[in-house]
ZAVO-926960 format. One record per residue (C-alpha): residue in three letters; y, x, z. Coordinates in steps of 0.2 Angstrom, whole numbers, plus 5000, padded with zeros to 4 digits. Each point is the difference from the previous one (the first is absolute). Layout:
AlaYXZ...
This chain:
Met443640144575Ala500849925015Leu501450145002Ala500749944983Ala499849815006Thr500950035016Gly501650114990Tyr499949844988Leu500449885014Ala501250115009Ala500950024985Ala500249824997Gln500549955018Val501650104996Glu500349904985Asn502149965003Lys499949815000Thr502049965000Ala500649894988Ile501449874995Ile499549844993Gly501449874995Val500549844986Ile501650004992Gln500649824998Asp501649954993Asp501349885013Arg498949864999Gly498450065003Thr499050024983Pro499350164998Leu500750134987Ala498750104989Asn500450144993Ala501250055011Lys500350205002Val499750045018Thr500650205004Leu499550085020Asn501150165002Ser499950105016Gly500550174998Asp499250094985Val498849854998Ser500149884985Ala498849874995Ser500349834988Thr498949864999Thr500449854990Thr499749845010Gln498549884995Ala500149824994Asp499949925017Gly501550145004Lys499050105011Phe499950225000Glu499350105009Phe500050205004His498650105009Asn499850155009Leu501750045006Lys500550115015Ser500949945015Gly501849994998Gln501649924993Tyr499949914982Arg501149924990Ile499449854988Thr501049974983Val499649864993Glu501049954981Ala499549854989Ala500849944986Arg501149885004Phe500150035017Arg501150135010Lys499350165006Glu499549985019Ala499550155012Val499249975015Asn499750145014Ile498350025012Thr499050115008Leu498250045003Arg498850055014Pro498450084997Asp498649894995Glu501049884997Ile499849854985Leu501849934999Ala500349834994Ser501849984995Pro500649845000Pro500449944985Ile501550084991Lys501149864990Leu501050064987Thr501949904996Pro500049924979Ser501550114992Ser500649914982Leu500850194999His499950175005Val501250154997Ala499650175004Val501950095004Leu499950184994Asp501350124999Ala500350114983Gly498750155006Ser498749825000Gln499950015022Ala500049855005Leu501449935010Pro499849905017Gly501349905009Val500949954982Thr500749825000Val499449914985Ser501049844993Leu499349894987Tyr501049894991Ala499749834991Lys500250034981Glu500549884985Arg500650084985Ala501150135004Thr500849905015Val499450105016Gly500049865011Ala499749985020Leu498950135012Ala498449915000Ala498950135011Arg500350175008Ser498750135006Ile500150185009Ser498950134993Asp498750045011Gln499450195003Tyr499050024985Gly501749934990Asp499149854998Ala501049844998Phe499349815000Phe500749834994Gly498649865004Arg499949824992Leu501350034989Ala500749854988Pro499550034982Gly501450094990Ser501250144996Ser500550125015Gln501250124999Leu499850165015Ile501350105010Gly499450135012Thr501250075013Leu499950165011Arg501450025013Gly500150195007
């Protein structure tokens, strides 16, 4: 009986305590509920959704390099890289998301992301295209974002040089 208890204690002592704990906020510091938080490292991938207070947690991780990607409706996608040491509980600084009025996915004919595309947004009134309202360049995932746009119709034009 004493042997079984000793074996149990030894197993409990080697439990992996490495974890990441963080919070997602908007650009004004307000916590964001229901943001999708994805953790990647090599062949490891895990996702969770933030709680009402913007908090998220990943437990039982191995030490190493990780990438945290955060997505939420009406906000730009954000990614940060972190390094975890053995048995470290990393309290990540708040990850702040920038508001976006419009999210554009730029894809080629095979539905593959196109990074580096200049996307120009022009105000449009009735059938007439107006002045350039905003410009954005697609990121590594083919995403282009436009923040805090005035209401109304617009026309988008994408340009890829080369």
